[in-house]
N, C-alpha and C positions, 0 to 999 in steps of 0.2 A: 565559539563556533556557532554560526547562525545557519543551520540547515532547516529549511521549511519543507514540510511534507504536504504535498498536494494530492494525497491519495483520495480524499473525499471528492475533489473536483473531477478526477478521472473516473471515479465510480459513478458520479452523476452523469457524466458525458456518455458512459457506456450503459447507463440504466441498470446497474447491478446493486443488489443490497449487500449489506455487511455480512449477513449470514451466508448468502450465496457465495460471495468471494472467499470467505473464510473456509467454506467447505471445499471449493475448488483448489485453494492453495494448500489446505491441510493444516491450518492453524486454528486455534480457538477464536471465537468472536471477541473474547476479552483481549487477547493478544493483538488482534487486528485493530481494536479500538485504541490500544496503546500506540500503535503505529500511526493511526489516523490523526490522533491528537498531538503528535510530535513529542510524546513523552518517552519514547523508546531511546535508549542509549546507543543501540546498535541494531543492525538488521543483517541477517545472513544473506550472502549472495544467492544461495539456493532459494530462499524465501522471496527475495526481490525478483529473481528469475521467474518464479511461479506466478507472482503478482503481475509482472509484465506480460507473461504469456496469457493469463486469464483476461487481462484488460486490453490486450493487443496494443501495447505501448512500449516506450523506451524508458529506462530508468530516469532520464532527465525530465520526463513528463510528470514524474512522481516526486522527485527530489530536486530542490532548488537551493543554491547557496546565495544568501543575501547579506 
């Protein structure tokens, strides 16, 4: 499975820091880092929903199948 996580790209476009996004989403900065680096094995839909809400984007803006 080749799913790329473009979370860092969206964060840069929205000019939001990791700590700020982690606080808005309600996850630890360490867990956000795991998501950003693509090392996560899974992501909860509720977490993805909160990330999309905080960044005003769609899931496809963050996740990409290559």
